[in-house]
N, CA and C atoms as an extended XYZ file, in Angstrom:
420
Properties=species:S:1:pos:R:3:atomname:S:1:resname:S:1:resid:I:1 pbc="F F F"
N        88.383        8.686      138.186 N   MET     1
C        87.478        7.497      138.763 CA  MET     1
C        88.675        6.649      138.495 C   MET     1
N        88.873        6.037      139.595 N   ASN     2
C        89.720        5.064      139.566 CA  ASN     2
C        89.183        3.602      139.316 C   ASN     2
N        89.974        2.836      138.738 N   LYS     3
C        89.701        1.207      138.367 CA  LYS     3
C        89.607        0.465      139.481 C   LYS     3
N        88.434        0.008      139.555 N   PRO     4
C        88.137       -0.621      141.451 CA  PRO     4
C        88.813       -2.080      141.091 C   PRO     4
N        89.398       -2.652      142.477 N   ALA     5
C        89.938       -3.836      142.346 CA  ALA     5
C        88.685       -5.022      141.557 C   ALA     5
N        89.299       -6.136      141.399 N   ALA     6
C        88.764       -7.073      140.511 CA  ALA     6
C        87.566       -7.569      141.999 C   ALA     6
N        88.226       -7.916      143.026 N   TRP     7
C        87.051       -8.302      144.064 CA  TRP     7
C        86.076       -7.615      144.337 C   TRP     7
N        86.142       -6.074      144.009 N   PHE     8
C        85.147       -5.322      144.340 CA  PHE     8
C        83.896       -5.512      143.661 C   PHE     8
N        84.376       -5.733      142.065 N   LYS     9
C        83.208       -6.013      141.288 CA  LYS     9
C        82.421       -7.191      141.796 C   LYS     9
N        82.902       -8.544      142.086 N   VAL    10
C        82.337       -9.539      142.688 CA  VAL    10
C        81.428       -9.569      144.227 C   VAL    10
N        82.111       -8.704      144.941 N   VAL    11
C        81.304       -8.357      145.877 CA  VAL    11
C        80.337       -7.399      146.025 C   VAL    11
N        80.525       -6.666      144.791 N   ALA    12
C        79.108       -5.507      144.343 CA  ALA    12
C        77.917       -6.347      143.856 C   ALA    12
N        78.548       -7.233      142.976 N   VAL    13
C        77.233       -8.198      142.103 CA  VAL    13
C        76.625       -9.191      143.135 C   VAL    13
N        77.571       -9.692      143.864 N   ALA    14
C        76.739      -10.451      144.740 CA  ALA    14
C        76.093      -10.088      146.130 C   ALA    14
N        76.412       -8.312      146.349 N   ALA    15
C        75.529       -7.717      146.904 CA  ALA    15
C        73.967       -7.664      146.402 C   ALA    15
N        74.171       -7.208      145.199 N   LEU    16
C        73.046       -7.007      144.431 CA  LEU    16
C        72.257       -8.299      144.256 C   LEU    16
N        72.814       -9.013      143.864 N   LEU    17
C        71.932      -10.563      143.822 CA  LEU    17
C        71.499      -10.869      145.439 C   LEU    17
N        71.743      -10.751      146.233 N   TRP    18
C        71.714      -10.896      147.768 CA  TRP    18
C        70.318      -10.108      147.691 C   TRP    18
N        70.106       -8.961      147.488 N   ASN    19
C        69.073       -7.846      148.076 CA  ASN    19
C        68.379       -7.919      147.003 C   ASN    19
N        68.429       -8.243      145.744 N   LEU    20
C        67.192       -8.880      144.873 CA  LEU    20
C        66.459       -9.874      145.518 C   LEU    20
N        67.468      -11.120      145.862 N   ALA    21
C        66.302      -11.784      146.633 CA  ALA    21
C        65.836      -11.369      147.888 C   ALA    21
N        66.085      -10.225      148.674 N   GLY    22
C        65.422       -9.736      149.496 CA  GLY    22
C        64.286       -9.353      149.119 C   GLY    22
N        64.175       -8.683      148.160 N   CYS    23
C        63.538       -7.875      147.370 CA  CYS    23
C        62.279       -8.923      147.221 C   CYS    23
N        62.657      -10.315      146.295 N   ALA    24
C        61.462      -11.194      145.953 CA  ALA    24
C        61.246      -11.817      147.455 C   ALA    24
N        61.691      -11.900      147.953 N   ALA    25
C        61.209      -12.411      149.629 CA  ALA    25
C        59.994      -11.530      149.871 C   ALA    25
N        60.431      -10.186      150.099 N   PHE    26
C        59.467       -8.906      150.180 CA  PHE    26
C        58.286       -9.104      149.617 C   PHE    26
N        58.342       -9.026      148.525 N   VAL    27
C        57.211       -8.970      147.449 CA  VAL    27
C        56.139      -10.632      147.774 C   VAL    27
N        56.680      -11.548      147.856 N   ALA    28
C        56.457      -12.489      148.410 CA  ALA    28
C        55.608      -12.732      149.223 C   ALA    28
N        56.019      -11.984      150.416 N   GLU    29
C        55.281      -11.590      151.529 CA  GLU    29
C        54.369      -10.858      151.510 C   GLU    29
N        54.319       -9.547      150.857 N   LEU    30
C        53.221       -8.596      150.366 CA  LEU    30
C        51.935       -9.285      149.729 C   LEU    30
N        52.495      -10.482      149.197 N   LEU    31
C        51.294      -11.079      147.902 CA  LEU    31
C        50.713      -12.431      148.887 C   LEU    31
N        50.913      -12.523      150.031 N   LEU    32
C        50.185      -13.640      150.700 CA  LEU    32
C        48.921      -13.177      150.835 C   LEU    32
N        48.003      -14.117      150.823 N   THR    33
C        46.652      -13.984      150.866 CA  THR    33
C        46.095      -14.732      152.112 C   THR    33
N        44.987      -14.309      152.640 N   PRO    34
C        44.764      -15.291      154.260 CA  PRO    34
C        44.577      -16.167      153.898 C   PRO    34
N        44.123      -16.944      152.834 N   ALA    35
C        44.185      -18.689      152.655 CA  ALA    35
C        45.891      -19.301      152.662 C   ALA    35
N        46.683      -18.119      152.065 N   ASP    36
C        47.985      -18.718      152.132 CA  ASP    36
C        48.671      -18.519      153.857 C   ASP    36
N        48.198      -17.599      154.687 N   ILE    37
C        48.948      -17.363      156.010 CA  ILE    37
C        48.103      -18.620      156.884 C   ILE    37
N        47.047      -18.945      156.501 N   ALA    38
C        46.541      -20.083      157.052 CA  ALA    38
C        47.177      -21.248      156.879 C   ALA    38
N        47.911      -21.741      155.740 N   LYS    39
C        48.603      -22.731      155.539 CA  LYS    39
C        50.050      -23.005      156.160 C   LYS    39
N        50.337      -21.840      156.451 N   LEU    40
C        51.689      -21.894      157.492 CA  LEU    40
C        51.824      -22.593      158.765 C   LEU    40
N        53.028      -22.839      159.091 N   PRO    41
C        52.809      -23.529      160.299 CA  PRO    41
C        52.092      -22.348      161.413 C   PRO    41
N        51.826      -22.706      162.352 N   GLU    42
C        51.142      -21.923      163.495 CA  GLU    42
C        52.022      -20.992      164.033 C   GLU    42
N        53.372      -21.549      164.427 N   ALA    43
C        54.413      -20.142      165.006 CA  ALA    43
C        54.649      -19.162      163.628 C   ALA    43
N        54.636      -19.594      162.275 N   GLN    44
C        54.823      -18.740      161.510 CA  GLN    44
C        53.628      -17.434      161.489 C   GLN    44
N        52.508      -18.255      161.751 N   GLN    45
C        50.967      -17.521      161.816 CA  GLN    45
C        51.122      -16.505      162.761 C   GLN    45
N        51.564      -16.532      163.960 N   ALA    46
C        51.708      -15.931      165.095 CA  ALA    46
C        52.554      -14.673      164.817 C   ALA    46
N        54.113      -15.287      164.073 N   LEU    47
C        55.017      -13.808      163.989 CA  LEU    47
C        54.486      -13.062      162.689 C   LEU    47
N        53.774      -13.741      162.096 N   TYR    48
C        53.065      -12.861      160.943 CA  TYR    48
C        52.339      -12.092      161.355 C   TYR    48
N        51.390      -12.674      162.296 N   HIS    49
C        50.109      -11.825      162.751 CA  HIS    49
C        50.599      -10.566      163.994 C   HIS    49
N        51.803      -10.730      164.712 N   ALA    50
C        52.078      -10.290      165.809 CA  ALA    50
C        52.846       -8.919      165.350 C   ALA    50
N        53.463       -8.890      164.096 N   ARG    51
C        54.522       -8.040      163.659 CA  ARG    51
C        53.556       -6.690      163.374 C   ARG    51
N        54.163       -5.577      164.090 N   PRO    52
C        53.522       -4.320      163.817 CA  PRO    52
C        53.745       -3.850      162.188 C   PRO    52
N        52.989       -3.069      162.012 N   PRO    53
C        53.056       -2.571      160.707 CA  PRO    53
C        54.285       -1.607      159.930 C   PRO    53
N        54.623       -0.915      161.534 N   TRP    54
C        56.033       -0.262      160.757 CA  TRP    54
C        57.316       -1.127      160.450 C   TRP    54
N        57.200       -2.447      161.221 N   VAL    55
C        58.289       -3.479      160.685 CA  VAL    55
C        58.094       -3.454      159.401 C   VAL    55
N        56.734       -3.621      158.637 N   LEU    56
C        56.699       -3.926      157.185 CA  LEU    56
C        57.712       -2.925      156.420 C   LEU    56
N        57.333       -1.759      156.789 N   GLY    57
C        57.644       -0.682      156.406 CA  GLY    57
C        59.550       -0.599      156.389 C   GLY    57
N        59.547       -0.875      157.660 N   ALA    58
C        61.490       -1.180      158.247 CA  ALA    58
C        62.072       -2.222      156.982 C   ALA    58
N        61.248       -2.896      156.643 N   THR    59
C        61.620       -4.135      155.986 CA  THR    59
C        61.647       -3.369      154.662 C   THR    59
N        60.770       -2.923      153.883 N   GLY    60
C        60.522       -2.290      152.351 CA  GLY    60
C        61.871       -1.442      152.237 C   GLY    60
N        62.208       -0.715      153.518 N   ILE    61
C        63.588        0.383      153.190 CA  ILE    61
C        64.439       -0.587      153.000 C   ILE    61
N        64.836       -1.725      154.090 N   ALA    62
C        65.847       -2.319      154.095 CA  ALA    62
C        66.124       -3.023      152.625 C   ALA    62
N        65.201       -3.908      152.261 N   VAL    63
C        65.358       -4.412      151.207 CA  VAL    63
C        65.480       -3.681      149.591 C   VAL    63
N        64.780       -2.487      149.859 N   VAL    64
C        64.975       -1.599      148.457 CA  VAL    64
C        66.053       -0.855      148.537 C   VAL    64
N        66.311       -0.191      149.797 N   GLY    65
C        67.595        0.335      149.836 CA  GLY    65
C        68.746       -0.142      149.307 C   GLY    65
N        68.661       -1.301      150.126 N   GLY    66
C        69.858       -2.380      149.876 CA  GLY    66
C        70.079       -2.749      148.122 C   GLY    66
N        69.024       -3.127      147.354 N   ALA    67
C        68.957       -3.249      146.198 CA  ALA    67
C        69.300       -2.301      145.651 C   ALA    67
N        69.000       -1.009      145.452 N   LEU    68
C        69.357        0.367      144.930 CA  LEU    68
C        70.727        0.502      145.673 C   LEU    68
N        71.011        0.445      146.795 N   GLY    69
C        72.546        0.983      147.143 CA  GLY    69
C        73.724       -0.081      146.000 C   GLY    69
N        73.166       -1.285      146.281 N   SER    70
C        73.995       -2.727      145.633 CA  SER    70
C        74.022       -1.953      144.078 C   SER    70
N        73.367       -1.722      143.284 N   LEU    71
C        73.370       -1.391      141.950 CA  LEU    71
C        74.045       -0.352      141.687 C   LEU    71
N        74.037        0.836      142.898 N   GLY    72
C        74.933        1.996      142.835 CA  GLY    72
C        76.378        1.295      142.921 C   GLY    72
N        76.668        0.454      143.773 N   LEU    73
C        77.867        0.347      144.002 CA  LEU    73
C        78.309       -0.597      142.754 C   LEU    73
N        77.570       -1.411      142.003 N   VAL    74
C        77.790       -2.219      140.752 CA  VAL    74
C        77.976       -0.841      139.683 C   VAL    74
N        77.430        0.004      139.407 N   LEU    75
C        77.576        1.281      138.843 CA  LEU    75
C        78.913        1.998      139.199 C   LEU    75
N        79.149        1.913      140.105 N   ARG    76
C        80.217        2.587      140.849 CA  ARG    76
C        79.526        4.216      140.783 C   ARG    76
N        78.700        4.471      141.640 N   ARG    77
C        78.329        5.598      141.886 CA  ARG    77
C        78.003        5.990      143.180 C   ARG    77
N        78.473        7.322      143.724 N   ARG    78
C        78.885        7.738      145.307 CA  ARG    78
C        77.491        7.754      145.766 C   ARG    78
N        76.204        7.673      145.238 N   TRP    79
C        75.138        7.782      146.124 CA  TRP    79
C        74.839        6.609      146.516 C   TRP    79
N        75.386        5.469      146.310 N   ALA    80
C        75.141        3.958      146.977 CA  ALA    80
C        75.459        4.295      148.638 C   ALA    80
N        75.951        4.678      148.798 N   THR    81
C        76.441        4.962      150.674 CA  THR    81
C        75.080        5.410      151.063 C   THR    81
N        74.385        6.363      150.715 N   GLY    82
C        73.399        6.785      151.521 CA  GLY    82
C        72.418        5.715      151.462 C   GLY    82
N        72.042        5.006      150.177 N   LEU    83
C        71.247        4.198      150.286 CA  LEU    83
C        71.467        3.201      151.000 C   LEU    83
N        72.687        2.367      151.296 N   LEU    84
C        73.314        1.404      151.947 CA  LEU    84
C        72.680        1.805      153.440 C   LEU    84
N        73.183        3.073      153.761 N   ILE    85
C        72.640        3.477      155.258 CA  ILE    85
C        71.524        3.489      155.606 C   ILE    85
N        70.732        3.662      154.359 N   ALA    86
C        69.158        4.037      154.973 CA  ALA    86
C        68.791        2.120      155.150 C   ALA    86
N        69.588        1.223      154.326 N   SER    87
C        69.188        0.000      154.239 CA  SER    87
C        69.646       -0.562      155.713 C   SER    87
N        70.719       -0.303      156.102 N   LEU    88
C        71.049       -0.546      157.462 CA  LEU    88
C        70.217       -0.105      158.612 C   LEU    88
N        69.778        1.113      158.337 N   LEU    89
C        69.026        1.598      159.431 CA  LEU    89
C        67.528        1.004      159.089 C   LEU    89
N        66.843        0.331      158.196 N   GLY    90
C        65.711       -0.227      158.029 CA  GLY    90
C        65.984       -1.790      158.903 C   GLY    90
N        67.123       -2.234      158.702 N   VAL    91
C        67.455       -3.628      159.191 CA  VAL    91
C        67.519       -3.530      160.781 C   VAL    91
N        68.178       -2.649      161.187 N   LEU    92
C        68.270       -2.109      162.928 CA  LEU    92
C        66.666       -2.075      162.978 C   LEU    92
N        66.037       -1.499      162.116 N   ALA    93
C        64.466       -0.987      162.659 CA  ALA    93
C        63.571       -2.155      162.737 C   ALA    93
N        63.951       -2.904      161.704 N   GLN    94
C        63.418       -4.494      161.764 CA  GLN    94
C        63.556       -5.396      162.518 C   GLN    94
N        65.146       -5.547      163.138 N   ASP    95
C        65.307       -6.291      164.296 CA  ASP    95
C        64.959       -5.719      165.744 C   ASP    95
N        64.916       -4.550      165.764 N   VAL    96
C        64.001       -4.157      167.155 CA  VAL    96
C        62.540       -4.466      167.168 C   VAL    96
N        61.796       -4.774      165.972 N   GLY    97
C        60.607       -5.344      165.609 CA  GLY    97
C        60.207       -6.481      166.033 C   GLY    97
N        61.369       -7.350      165.642 N   LEU    98
C        61.535       -8.713      165.713 CA  LEU    98
C        62.320       -9.066      167.058 C   LEU    98
N        62.552       -7.972      168.244 N   ALA    99
C        62.784       -8.012      169.256 CA  ALA    99
C        61.956       -8.107      170.192 C   ALA    99
N        60.509       -6.946      169.756 N   ILE   100
C        59.633       -6.927      170.273 CA  ILE   100
C        58.817       -8.037      170.131 C   ILE   100
N        58.714       -8.607      169.072 N   MET   101
C        57.941       -9.841      169.113 CA  MET   101
C        59.214      -11.257      169.610 C   MET   101
N        59.747      -11.126      170.461 N   LEU   102
C        60.875      -12.268      170.654 CA  LEU   102
C        60.068      -13.582      171.045 C   LEU   102
N        59.005      -13.437      171.529 N   ASP   103
C        58.225      -15.113      171.905 CA  ASP   103
C        57.967      -15.653      170.411 C   ASP   103
N        57.173      -14.644      169.521 N   SER   104
C        57.208      -15.240      168.223 CA  SER   104
C        58.258      -15.599      167.668 C   SER   104
N        59.558      -14.840      167.568 N   LEU   105
C        60.661      -15.446      166.865 CA  LEU   105
C        61.114      -16.786      167.319 C   LEU   105
N        61.060      -16.636      168.540 N   ARG   106
C        62.031      -17.856      169.262 CA  ARG   106
C        61.029      -19.272      168.752 C   ARG   106
N        59.681      -19.007      168.514 N   ALA   107
C        58.467      -20.042      168.306 CA  ALA   107
C        59.186      -20.565      166.734 C   ALA   107
N        59.360      -19.415      166.006 N   VAL   108
C        59.854      -19.860      164.613 CA  VAL   108
C        61.153      -20.597      164.434 C   VAL   108
N        61.926      -20.592      165.419 N   GLY   109
C        63.092      -21.574      165.456 CA  GLY   109
C        64.379      -20.713      164.945 C   GLY   109
N        65.400      -21.467      165.249 N   GLY   110
C        67.146      -20.971      164.959 CA  GLY   110
C        67.717      -20.628      163.537 C   GLY   110
N        66.817      -21.117      162.719 N   LEU   111
C        67.042      -20.710      161.305 CA  LEU   111
C        66.769      -19.318      161.148 C   LEU   111
N        65.603      -18.915      161.295 N   ALA   112
C        64.955      -17.560      160.970 CA  ALA   112
C        66.214      -16.580      162.076 C   ALA   112
N        66.380      -16.869      163.062 N   GLN   113
C        67.021      -16.064      163.699 CA  GLN   113
C        68.944      -15.962      163.004 C   GLN   113
N        69.087      -17.202      162.521 N   LEU   114
C        70.412      -17.307      161.813 CA  LEU   114
C        70.333      -16.216      160.614 C   LEU   114
N        69.367      -16.265      159.894 N   LEU   115
C        69.115      -15.574      158.990 CA  LEU   115
C        69.021      -14.017      159.048 C   LEU   115
N        68.431      -13.931      159.998 N   GLN   116
C        67.959      -12.590      160.409 CA  GLN   116
C        69.644      -11.751      160.758 C   GLN   116
N        70.644      -12.710      161.675 N   GLY   117
C        71.687      -12.263      161.946 CA  GLY   117
C        72.663      -12.000      160.909 C   GLY   117
N        72.396      -12.712      159.951 N   ILE   118
C        73.445      -12.654      158.282 CA  ILE   118
C        72.931      -11.472      157.436 C   ILE   118
N        71.610      -11.275      157.610 N   VAL   119
C        70.923       -9.945      157.022 CA  VAL   119
C        71.975       -8.902      157.598 C   VAL   119
N        71.883       -8.820      158.825 N   LEU   120
C        72.443       -7.650      159.602 CA  LEU   120
C        73.638       -7.441      159.553 C   LEU   120
N        74.843       -8.798      159.352 N   VAL   121
C        76.028       -8.701      159.296 CA  VAL   121
C        76.367       -8.199      157.632 C   VAL   121
N        75.430       -8.404      156.685 N   VAL   122
C        75.359       -7.958      155.370 CA  VAL   122
C        75.935       -6.507      155.222 C   VAL   122
N        74.445       -5.963      155.854 N   ALA   123
C        74.036       -4.733      155.550 CA  ALA   123
C        75.024       -3.745      156.298 C   ALA   123
N        75.669       -4.417      157.304 N   ILE   124
C        76.979       -3.645      157.913 CA  ILE   124
C        77.781       -3.481      157.395 C   ILE   124
N        78.181       -4.630      156.609 N   GLY   125
C        79.375       -4.872      155.905 CA  GLY   125
C        78.981       -3.698      154.547 C   GLY   125
N        78.365       -3.538      153.872 N   LEU   126
C        78.271       -3.057      152.753 CA  LEU   126
C        78.444       -1.347      152.997 C   LEU   126
N        78.080       -0.825      154.234 N   VAL   127
C        78.417        0.542      154.200 CA  VAL   127
C        79.735        0.853      154.393 C   VAL   127
N        81.007       -0.135      154.976 N   PRO   128
C        81.949        0.510      154.712 CA  PRO   128
C        82.629        0.509      153.445 C   PRO   128
N        82.073       -0.728      153.127 N   LEU   129
C        82.554       -1.073      151.231 CA  LEU   129
C        82.337        0.329      150.445 C   LEU   129
N        81.001        0.737      150.777 N   ALA   130
C        80.950        1.791      150.062 CA  ALA   130
C        81.680        2.993      150.192 C   ALA   130
N        82.111        2.843      151.627 N   GLY   131
C        83.110        4.414      152.110 CA  GLY   131
C        84.401        3.915      151.228 C   GLY   131
N        84.928        2.552      151.135 N   LEU   132
C        86.114        2.501      150.681 CA  LEU   132
C        85.869        2.722      149.404 C   LEU   132
N        85.032        2.407      148.391 N   ALA   133
C        84.851        2.598      147.611 CA  ALA   133
C        85.373        4.000      146.777 C   ALA   133
N        84.359        5.060      147.895 N   SER   134
C        84.523        6.246      147.516 CA  SER   134
C        85.706        6.733      147.827 C   SER   134
N        86.513        6.320      148.857 N   ALA   135
C        87.460        6.830      149.310 CA  ALA   135
C        88.872        6.188      148.383 C   ALA   135
N        88.830        5.515      147.575 N   ARG   136
C        89.572        4.922      146.890 CA  ARG   136
C        89.283        5.357      145.479 C   ARG   136
N        88.450        6.196      145.114 N   GLY   137
C        88.025        6.665      144.103 CA  GLY   137
C        87.346        5.933      143.165 C   GLY   137
N        87.031        4.414      143.524 N   TRP   138
C        86.211        3.393      142.673 CA  TRP   138
C        84.567        4.250      142.271 C   TRP   138
N        84.329        5.175      143.225 N   THR   139
C        82.935        5.786      142.563 CA  THR   139
C        82.857        7.195      142.422 C   THR   139
N        82.127        7.408      141.669 N   ALA   140
C        81.762        9.041      141.012 CA  ALA   140
C        80.312        9.672      141.458 C   ALA   140
């Protein structure tokens, strides 16, 4: 196993922190009570209630796969690639679900759409990063 470039370590740790934040947001969403949901703005309540259950599953795959895959990058393990691909597929499925609920998503506003776009770009970027790490012998 070759020694990775210094930037790789920084990016891998940043990716892990990003995905752990996604896990925290996912868990916080799972823990919302009906009273908590009632306190949300009307547009967010509509989005919450309009979401098909499979979108929640896709989100779980996206955040858990991303966190474990990023941990694999930090630990320099080849299995990170498969988990990051699963995470990307979860993000794509989540985006399909959001597209189905497009009217609800529009009501939430541009910030939520921007954040989802960033999530997709990061998920896409981590897959070739894992491939590069494997190709350069940075993972075992």
